[in-house]
C-alpha positions in Angstrom: 41.9 25.8 91.3 45.3 26.4 89.7 47.0 29.8 89.2 49.9 29.7 86.8 50.6 33.5 86.6 50.6 36.6 88.6 48.2 39.4 87.6 49.8 42.8 88.1 52.3 41.1 90.4 49.5 39.7 92.6 48.2 36.2 93.2 45.0 35.1 95.0 45.0 34.9 98.8 44.9 31.1 98.4 46.2 29.3 95.4 47.8 26.2 93.9 50.0 26.1 90.8 48.1 24.0 88.3 48.9 20.3 88.8 46.9 17.7 86.9 48.0 15.0 89.2 46.0 16.3 92.2 43.0 13.9 92.6 39.6 15.4 92.0 38.4 14.4 95.4 41.2 16.4 97.0 40.3 19.4 94.9 36.7 19.3 96.2 37.9 18.8 99.7 40.1 21.9 99.5 37.2 24.0 98.3 35.1 22.8 101.1 37.9 23.6 103.6 38.1 27.1 102.3 34.4 27.6 102.7 34.6 26.4 106.3 37.1 29.1 107.2 36.0 31.8 109.6 34.3 34.6 107.7 37.2 37.1 107.8 39.5 34.5 106.2 36.9 32.9 103.9 37.5 33.6 100.1 34.8 35.6 98.3 35.5 33.9 95.0 36.7 30.3 94.4 37.4 28.6 91.1 37.7 24.8 90.6 38.7 23.0 87.4 38.3 19.4 86.3 40.3 18.3 83.2 38.9 14.8 82.9 36.3 15.4 80.2 38.6 17.5 78.1 41.4 14.9 78.4 39.2 12.0 77.5 37.6 13.9 74.7 40.9 14.7 73.1 42.3 11.2 73.5 39.2 9.1 72.5 36.8 11.5 70.9 33.7 13.3 72.4 31.3 10.4 71.8 33.6 7.7 73.2 32.7 5.6 76.3 35.7 6.9 78.1 34.4 10.5 77.7 30.9 9.6 78.9 32.5 7.9 81.9 34.5 11.1 82.7 31.2 13.1 82.5 29.6 10.7 84.9 32.5 10.9 87.3 32.5 14.7 87.3 28.8 14.8 87.7 29.1 12.6 90.9 31.8 14.9 92.3 29.7 18.0 91.6 26.8 16.3 93.3 28.9 15.7 96.4 30.2 19.3 96.4 26.8 20.8 96.0 25.3 18.7 98.8 28.1 19.6 101.2 27.8 23.3 100.3 24.1 23.2 101.0 24.8 21.8 104.4 27.1 24.8 105.2 24.1 27.1 104.6 26.2 29.8 103.1 24.7 32.3 100.6 26.7 31.1 97.6 26.2 31.7 93.9 27.5 28.7 92.0 28.4 28.7 88.3 29.2 25.6 86.2 30.7 26.4 82.9 32.9 25.0 80.1 35.2 27.1 77.9 34.5 25.1 74.8 32.9 22.0 73.4 34.5 19.2 71.4 34.3 17.8 67.9 35.2 14.5 66.5 38.4 14.8 64.4 37.7 13.7 60.8 41.2 14.2 59.3 44.6 15.8 59.6 46.5 18.4 57.5 50.3 18.4 57.5 51.2 22.0 56.8 54.8 21.1 56.0 53.7 19.2 53.0 51.7 22.1 51.5 54.4 24.8 51.5 58.1 25.6 51.9 58.4 27.1 55.4 62.1 28.0 55.0 62.7 31.5 56.5 59.3 31.6 58.2 58.8 31.4 61.9 55.9 29.1 62.7 53.7 29.1 65.8 51.7 25.8 65.4 48.5 24.9 67.1 46.0 22.1 66.5 43.4 24.3 64.9 45.4 27.4 63.8 48.9 28.2 62.6 50.6 31.6 62.8 53.4 32.5 60.4 55.9 35.4 60.8 58.5 36.8 58.5 60.0 40.3 58.0 60.2 39.5 54.3 56.8 40.4 52.8 57.6 38.5 49.6 58.0 35.3 51.6 54.6 35.8 53.2 53.1 36.4 49.8 54.6 33.2 48.5 53.4 31.3 51.5 49.9 32.7 51.1 49.9 31.6 47.5 51.0 28.1 48.5 48.3 27.7 51.1 45.3 29.7 50.0 42.6 27.8 48.3 44.6 24.5 48.2 42.4 22.6 50.7 38.8 23.5 51.5 39.4 22.4 55.1 41.8 25.3 55.5 41.2 29.0 55.6 44.2 31.3 55.2 44.3 35.1 55.9 46.8 37.9 55.9 46.6 39.6 59.3 44.8 42.6 57.9 42.1 40.4 56.3 41.1 38.3 59.3 37.2 38.5 59.6 36.2 41.1 62.2 33.7 38.6 63.8 36.6 36.5 65.0 37.8 39.4 67.2 41.4 38.5 66.2 43.2 41.7 65.3 45.1 44.6 66.7 47.8 42.7 68.5 51.4 42.4 67.2 51.6 38.8 68.3 49.1 37.8 65.6 50.9 36.3 62.7 51.6 38.0 59.4 49.7 35.1 58.0 47.2 32.9 59.9 45.7 29.6 58.8 42.5 28.3 60.5 41.0 24.8 60.3 37.7 25.2 58.6 36.6 21.7 59.3 37.1 19.3 62.3 40.7 18.5 61.3 43.9 18.7 63.2 46.7 20.9 61.7 50.3 19.8 62.3 53.8 19.7 61.0 55.4 16.4 60.1 54.5 14.1 63.1 57.2 12.5 65.1 57.5 8.7 64.9 55.0 7.2 67.3 53.2 10.5 67.8 49.5 10.0 68.4 47.2 12.7 67.0 44.0 13.5 68.9 40.6 12.1 68.1 38.7 15.0 69.5 39.5 18.7 69.2 38.2 22.2 69.9 39.2 25.7 68.7 37.0 25.8 65.6 34.7 28.6 64.5 31.4 28.1 66.4 29.6 29.8 63.6 30.1 26.8 61.4 30.6 24.2 64.1 28.0 24.3 66.9 29.8 21.5 68.7 32.1 24.2 70.0 29.3 25.6 72.3 30.0 25.3 76.0 27.6 24.9 78.9 26.4 27.5 81.5 24.5 26.6 84.6 24.1 28.9 87.5 22.2 29.0 90.8 22.2 31.0 94.0 20.6 33.7 96.1 21.4 36.5 93.6 20.1 34.6 90.6 16.6 33.9 89.2 15.5 30.2 89.4 14.1 28.0 86.7 15.2 30.3 83.9 16.3 29.3 80.4 18.2 32.0 78.5 19.2 32.5 74.9 22.7 31.5 73.7 25.4 34.0 74.5 29.2 34.3 74.3 31.0 33.3 77.5 32.9 36.6 77.5 29.9 38.1 79.2 30.2 35.9 82.3 33.1 38.0 83.7 31.3 41.3 84.1 28.3 39.5 85.6 30.4 37.9 88.4 32.3 41.2 88.9 29.0 42.9 89.5 27.9 40.3 92.0 31.2 40.7 93.9 30.9 44.5 93.8 34.0 44.9 91.7 34.5 47.6 89.1 35.0 46.3 85.6 37.9 47.9 83.7 37.0 49.7 80.5 37.7 48.1 77.1 36.8 44.5 77.9 34.9 42.4 75.4 32.1 41.3 77.7 29.0 43.4 78.5 27.2 43.2 81.8 23.8 44.0 80.1 23.8 40.6 78.3 23.4 38.5 81.5 21.9 41.2 83.8 18.4 39.8 83.3 19.3 36.6 85.2 19.8 38.6 88.4 17.0 38.9 90.9 
């Protein structure tokens, strides 16, 4: 629940702009109200998002009591939602997923202390920094300043980013990209009073299994009591599109064949 952008100038039939202040109970009630609509008006696909676990994980860390409390709270809400849905006796496939895991932050790297960023446009993020400059010599100097200076930091020219990261071929990618190679937060000189997070995501799952998400699914189109091998969450989209009878556009990253075996 929460649609911040139009897709090809189109929005869902029913939508809210994302608002973190909407109480979770109200979100659940809205989903149930949509499901109770007459069949011609009832949505075929509904999404619902809870931010609590992510927020507490960032603020206090993934193993903190506050984060465990958020998990219990969301579990209770889902229990209510599933119970109410069963009472409606509708043939629904329900998917419970997360887009990432969370790791405990073990340190911080101030990029501004490692290199002279004069004349470079910087797009900062907590786990990756992108650097842009029309002056190739400036990029070369910056690469020299950053590369190999901290084992917790990996630095690549755009053409050298490992293929397995699927991060190439787009002009928005920086001329130089720095990735956190350990559970650290990347930042520029923090503002006075700024609090840095105690939990973070966005790291390479190949070296940090804490980044793995969850996938639970149940419904009339799906096999029951089935445990499957680990997979990338890009494959969920073509599965749901297939269930809905929608044509998947060519060139997407996900493949229907990966999750097809869970269908009846």
